[in-house]
N, C-alpha and C positions, 0 to 999 in steps of 0.2 A: 484739466489739471496739468501743470507744467512738468515735463519729464526732466529727470536729473541727467547731467552729463554722464557719458559712459565712463565707468571706473575700470581702469586697467590694473589688475592685481600686480602684474610684474612691475609696472611703473611705480605703483604705490610702494611696493617692497623696496625698489631701488631708492626711492626718496627717503624711506626710513633708514636704510643703510647709509645713505649719504649724510643724513642728519647725525646719526651716531658716529660715523667716521669723522665728520667735521668737528664735532664736539671733542672727540678723542684726540684728533690731530692738533687742534688749537690748545687743548689742555696740556698735552705733552709738550707743545711748543713753549707755552708759558713757563712751565717748570724747567725745561731745558735752558731757556733764556736766562732764568735766574741762576742756574748752576753755572752756565757759561760765564756770566758776569762775575760771579764769585771766584771762579777758577782763574779768569783772566786778571782780575785785580790782584790776587795773591801771587800769580806767576810773574806779573809785571814788576813786583817788588822784590822777587827772589832771583830773577834772571835778567841780564842786561839786554837792551834792544838789539844788539848785533846778533845775539844768540837766537832771539825770536826771528830775526831776518833769515838766519841760516836754516832754521826748521821750515820757514815758509817756502824757501826755495826748494827744499827736498820734498815737502808734502805736495806742492803744486806739480812737481815733476811726476810723482807716482799717480796723481789724479789724472793727469793728461795721458799717462801710460794706460790707465784703466779705460779711458775712452777709446784708445786704439785697440785694446784687448776685446772690447765688447762689439766693435763694428756696428753699433746701434741695435744689437739684438735684444738687450734687456729692455730697451725702450719700445721696440716693436712688439714685445710680449704683451704689452698693455692692450694692444688692439688686435693681436693675433687670435682668430677664432678657434684655432686648433690647440692653443695653450701648450706650446712646445717647450715646456720648462726643462725636461730632461735633456733635450738636444742642446738647448742654449747653455745649460749648466755645464754639460760636458765640454762644449767648446770653450766657454769662458775660463773654466778651471784649467783646462789643458793649455790654452794659449797664454793664460796668466802665469802659469808655472814656467813656461818657456821664456816669457818676458822677464820673470824674476831672475832666472838663471843668467840671461843675457845681461841684465843690469848688474848682477854680481861681477860679471867678467869685464864689463866696460865702464864701470863707475869712474875710474880714474880719468876718463876723457873729460869729465866735467870739473876737474880741479881748477881749470882756468877761471871759473866763476868765483870759487872759494876753495882754498886748500883742504878745508874740513868737510866739504860737501860729499866727496866720494864715500867716506865712512858712513855718513848718515844715510845716503842712498842705498848702500848695501844692507843696512839694518832694516830699512823701510821696504825692501824688495818684496818680502812676504806679504805685505799689505795688499799688493796687487791681487794675490790669490784669495785672501780673506774677503776683500771687497767683491770679488766675483760671486762668492756664495751669498753675501748680503744682498747684492743687487737682484739676484734671481728670486730669492725667497721673500724679500720685501715686496717685490713686484706682485707676487702671488697674493699677498694679503691686501695690497692697495687696489689691485684690479677688482677684487671681490668686495671692496668697500668694507674690509674687516680690520681697519687700522686700530680700532680700540683693543684688539687682541694682542697687539705688539707695542702699544703706547708705553706700557710700563717698562718694557725692555729698552726702549729708546731713552727713557729717563735714567734707567740704571746705567746705560752706556755712558751718558754724560757724567753721572755721579762718579763712576769708577775711574773715568779719565781724569776728572778733577782731583780725586783723592790720590791716585798714583802719581800724576804729574807734580802736584804740589808737594807730596811727600818726598819724591826723589829730588825735586828742586831744593827743598829744605836741607837735604843731605849733601847738596853741592854737585848734583849730577849734571847740571848745565843742559845742553841740548838733548841729552839722553833722557831727561825727565819728560820732554814732549814725546820722544820716540817710544819710551816704555808705556806711557799713558795711552797713546794712540793705538799701539799694537795690542795691548792687553784688553783694552775696552772694546776694540773692534772684534777681536777673537771671541770674547764673551758674548757679544751681541750676535755673532754668527752662530754660535752654539745654541743660544736660546731660540733663535729663529728656526734652526733645524729641529729642536725639540718640540716647539709649538706646532710645526707643520708636519710632524711625523705621520706618515701614512695618508696624507691629504694631497700632496703635490704629485701629479703624474710625471714620473721620472723616466719614462721610456725614451730611449735614444734612437732617433731615426736619421742616420747620416744622409740618406737620400733627400730628406726634406731641407737639409742645411743650405744648399745653393739657393733655393727659392727664398728661404728666410733672409739670407744675406742680401739677396737682390732686393727684397722688399724693404730692408732696413738701411739700404746704402745711403739714402739722403739723411736719415736720422743720424747715422754715424758721422757724416760730414758736419751736420749741424752741431752735434754734441762736441766733436773734436774742435771745430771752429769756435764754439762757445767757450771752451776751456782756454784756448789760446787768447781769445778776445777778452775774457774776464781777467786773466792773470799774467799775461805776457808782460804787463807793466813792471812787475817787480824785477824781471830780468834786465829790462832797459835801465832801471834805476841802479841795479848792481853794476852794470857796465859803465855808466857815466857818473856814478856817485860811490857810496860805500854800503857795506852790509848793515851798518847802523841806520842809514837812511831807509834801507829796505824794511828794517824793523819798524821805524816810524810810520812809513807808508802803509805797511801791512796792518798795523794797529788801527790807523785811520780808516782804511778800507774795511776792516773787520767791523768796526762800529757803524760806519756809514751804511753798510749793506747787511748788517746783522738781522734786522727785522725783515728786509726784503728776501733774504735767503731762508730765514726761519719761518716766516709767515706764508711762504709759498703754499698756495691752496692745493695740498696733496690730493684731496678727494675730487678735485675738479676734473682731472682727466678721465677717471673711470665713470664719473657722473655724465660727462659729455658723451662718452661711448654709449651709455645707457639710453640717452635721449637724442641720439644723432638722427633718428628718423622723424623727430617732431620739431619743426622749425621754431615754434614759439617756446617750447621748453628748453631747447638747445640755447637759444639766444638769452633767455632769462637766467639759465644756469651760468652762462658765461658772464653776464652782467653782474649778478650777485657775487660770484666768485671774485671778479675783478674789484668790486667795491670793498669787499672784506680785505683783500690784499692791499689795496691802495690806502685804506683808512689807517692801517698800522704804519705804512711807509710815511704818510704825510705827517702824522703826529710825531713820529720819531725824528723825521728830518727837521721839522720846525724846532723841536726841543734841542737837538744837537747844534743847529746853526746858531741859536741864541745863547747857548751855554757850553760852547766847545772848550773854553779854558777850564771851567769848573768841572766838566765831565771828565776831561783827561786827568786833571789833578786828583779828583776823587777816586776814579777807578784805577788809573795806572800809576799815579804818583808824579811829583814835580820833575823827576828826571826824564819824563816823556814829553816835555814841553814842545819838542820838535814836531809832535803829532798834531798840535792845535791848528796851524794854518792849513794843513792837508785835510783835516777832518772838516773844517768849515766849508771847504770846496766840495769834497766828495760826498758829504751828507745830502746834498741837493741833487746828486746825479740820479738816484732811484726815482725821483719825481717825474723824470722824462722817459722812463723805461718800463712803464707798467705793462703794456701789451706784449712786450717781448716775451714775457712769461706766460700770461694767461692766453694771449692771442696765439702764441705758439702751440699751446695745448689744443686749441680749437682747430688750427690748421693740421695738426698731427692726426686728429680724429677724422678729418675730412680727406686724409691722404694727400694733402697739398704740401708734401715735404719740400719740393723744389722752391716753392714760394717762401716757406719758412727759412730754408737754406739761404736764399737770396738776402733776406733781411739780416741774418746773422753774419754772413760774409761781408755785407756792406758795413756793418758795425765793426767787424774785426779789421777790415782794411783801414777804416778811419782811425781806429785806436792804434794799430801798428804804424801806419804812416805818420799821422800827426803826433802820436805819442813818442815815437822815436825822435822826431824833429824837435818837439817841444821840450823833451827831457834833455836833449843835447844843448838847447839854448838856455833853459831856465831850471834844470834839475827836477827833483821830485814834484814840485808844485806845477811844473809844466805838464807832467804826466797826469796830474789830477785834473787840470783844465781840459786835457784832451778827451777825457771821458764824456764830456758833453757833446762831442761831435759824432753822435750815434745816428747817422742818417738812416740806417736800417730801421730804427725805431719809428721814424716818421712814416716810412713805407708800411710798416706793420699796422700803424694806427689807421691808415686809410683802408687797408685790406680788411681789418676787423670791422670797420663800419659797414662793409658789404654784408656781413652776417646779420646786421641789425636793420635790414631793409624794412622800412615802415616804422622802425622803432629807434631811429638814430637820435632824434631830438631828446628822447627820454634818456638815452645813454649819455649823451654829452651833458645834459643837465645834471644827471647824477654825479658824473665825474667832477663837474665844476663845483658842486656843493661839497664834495669831499675835500677838494683843495681849499675852498674858501671858508667854510664854517668854523674850523678850528683857528684860523689865522688871527682874527682880532684878539683872541685871548693871549696869544704869544706876543703880538705886537705891543699890547698894553703892558705886559710884564717887562718887555725890553725898554719901552719908553719911560717907565716909571722908576726902574732900578738899574744901577750901573752894571756894565759888563764884568763878568768874572766874580760877581758877588754871590754870597750864599742866599741873599734875598731874592735875586733874580732866579736862581736855581729852584728855590722852593716855590716861587710864584709860577715858574714854568711847569713844575709838577702839577700845580693846581690847574694851569691852563690846559695841560694834557688831559687831565681828568674831565674838565668842563667840555673841551673840544670833543673828546671821545664820547662823552655822554650825549652831547648834542647830535653827533652822528648816529648813535644808537637809537635815539628817539626818532630821528628822521627815517632811518632805513629798516628798523626792526619790523614794522608792519609789512614791508615787502617780503622779508624772509618768512614771516608767519603765513602770508598768503601762498607763497610758493610751496611750502611744506604741507599746507592743508589741502590744497587741491591735488587731485590725482592726475588730472589731465586738462590741458587748456582747450582742447577741441574734441569734438566727437570722433569716434573711430573712423578711419578713412580720410581724415583731414590733415594728416601729417605731410610734411614737404621737405624740400631741400633747405637746410639751414643757411646755405649761402644765398639763396634767392628770397627766402621768406614767403614763398608761394606754395599752395597745395600741389601735391604731385597728381 
């Protein structure tokens, strides 16, 4: 009589939590996506592009400040076996408070970018402290694959932001509509996280542990800081060589081009990889399936925006945002070449290969900063858009991720090719049969997105079912190094 494979209860439980967290994360993502679209559409009609550009400059500044505040500690928490939440929280809130005070004192230094920027920066300074609390407590729930417990709070945050920002914009508040919406929604989210996690998070502070934590997270810090510079330094180049209105156009194009890539980021992937890091087969399959889910949303949205840029901008933002169209048509294709920078980075993080991940991010950053500065000087905002394709670090990441799939590379490459190619004929047919900028092409592209997404679901859903049904791919004792694919 054939014996059944060994069933690991811990791994089975991890997969159940991964399934529930994935459903919650993507359900929350879908609702927040709808709310974001609605808020964006209304705000675009109530507030001029130059005001959007001003807030983009301020928000990106405090986001980069938050990266410096954390020195990578909140990201290291995801893999820290000692779960030093109290120590990291004390550090983040303390340093964040000091940075907020410093920003209040030095905000005038940034008036050369825009004379109204210092006032907005002073108002946004408290966000650095609020975000410190959010990062630590959200990491607690994500690490334990309990995302469904906070999914409703995330939706509420998006809803509150939209209602406050749109309400204030309707009253003529201008940039302060964005500021008020962001601060109040973030503060509410932080309070809800504190309430849900009460009595569960270990908050003991051990300052003697801090030097080791910082040492272990130093590469994550540089990766995160470089990533922030790499992703959004472009708007500062545009401000230098163009206008704040152009920043508004570019920021809107970037927002829509990367909306799915940033929203569909597989949040349960990192804690799942931590759970399966001792099993080469499960580790690789978790990474493959997480990447496919991530890529599918990116591909469908990129094709849709490329073939419908004019109508999408007109419908969502309004005719006064026509300057966004050429930028969107270029930027919407950039996420197609950058998939493994997200999911591959998570895998490298779990394997403590932070320096390799850092190398890929720094290469991308140098390309964007160097070519972006030069191209923007020559051709303006559209030059910055084209510079985004020169992400040489993404190519290095692709080849390094292939090493995780030793013996399974052909399957991975075949899966990726199918995600890219299966939806494409539907969009090409809609574009060939119907004129650009028409309602007919837009509606036909909606149908193409549904058909392409449905075809991908039919192709890959069996793989997801098999993954969640099996508890383990090999008998006990046959786990190995995910980087080598061989038993230990």
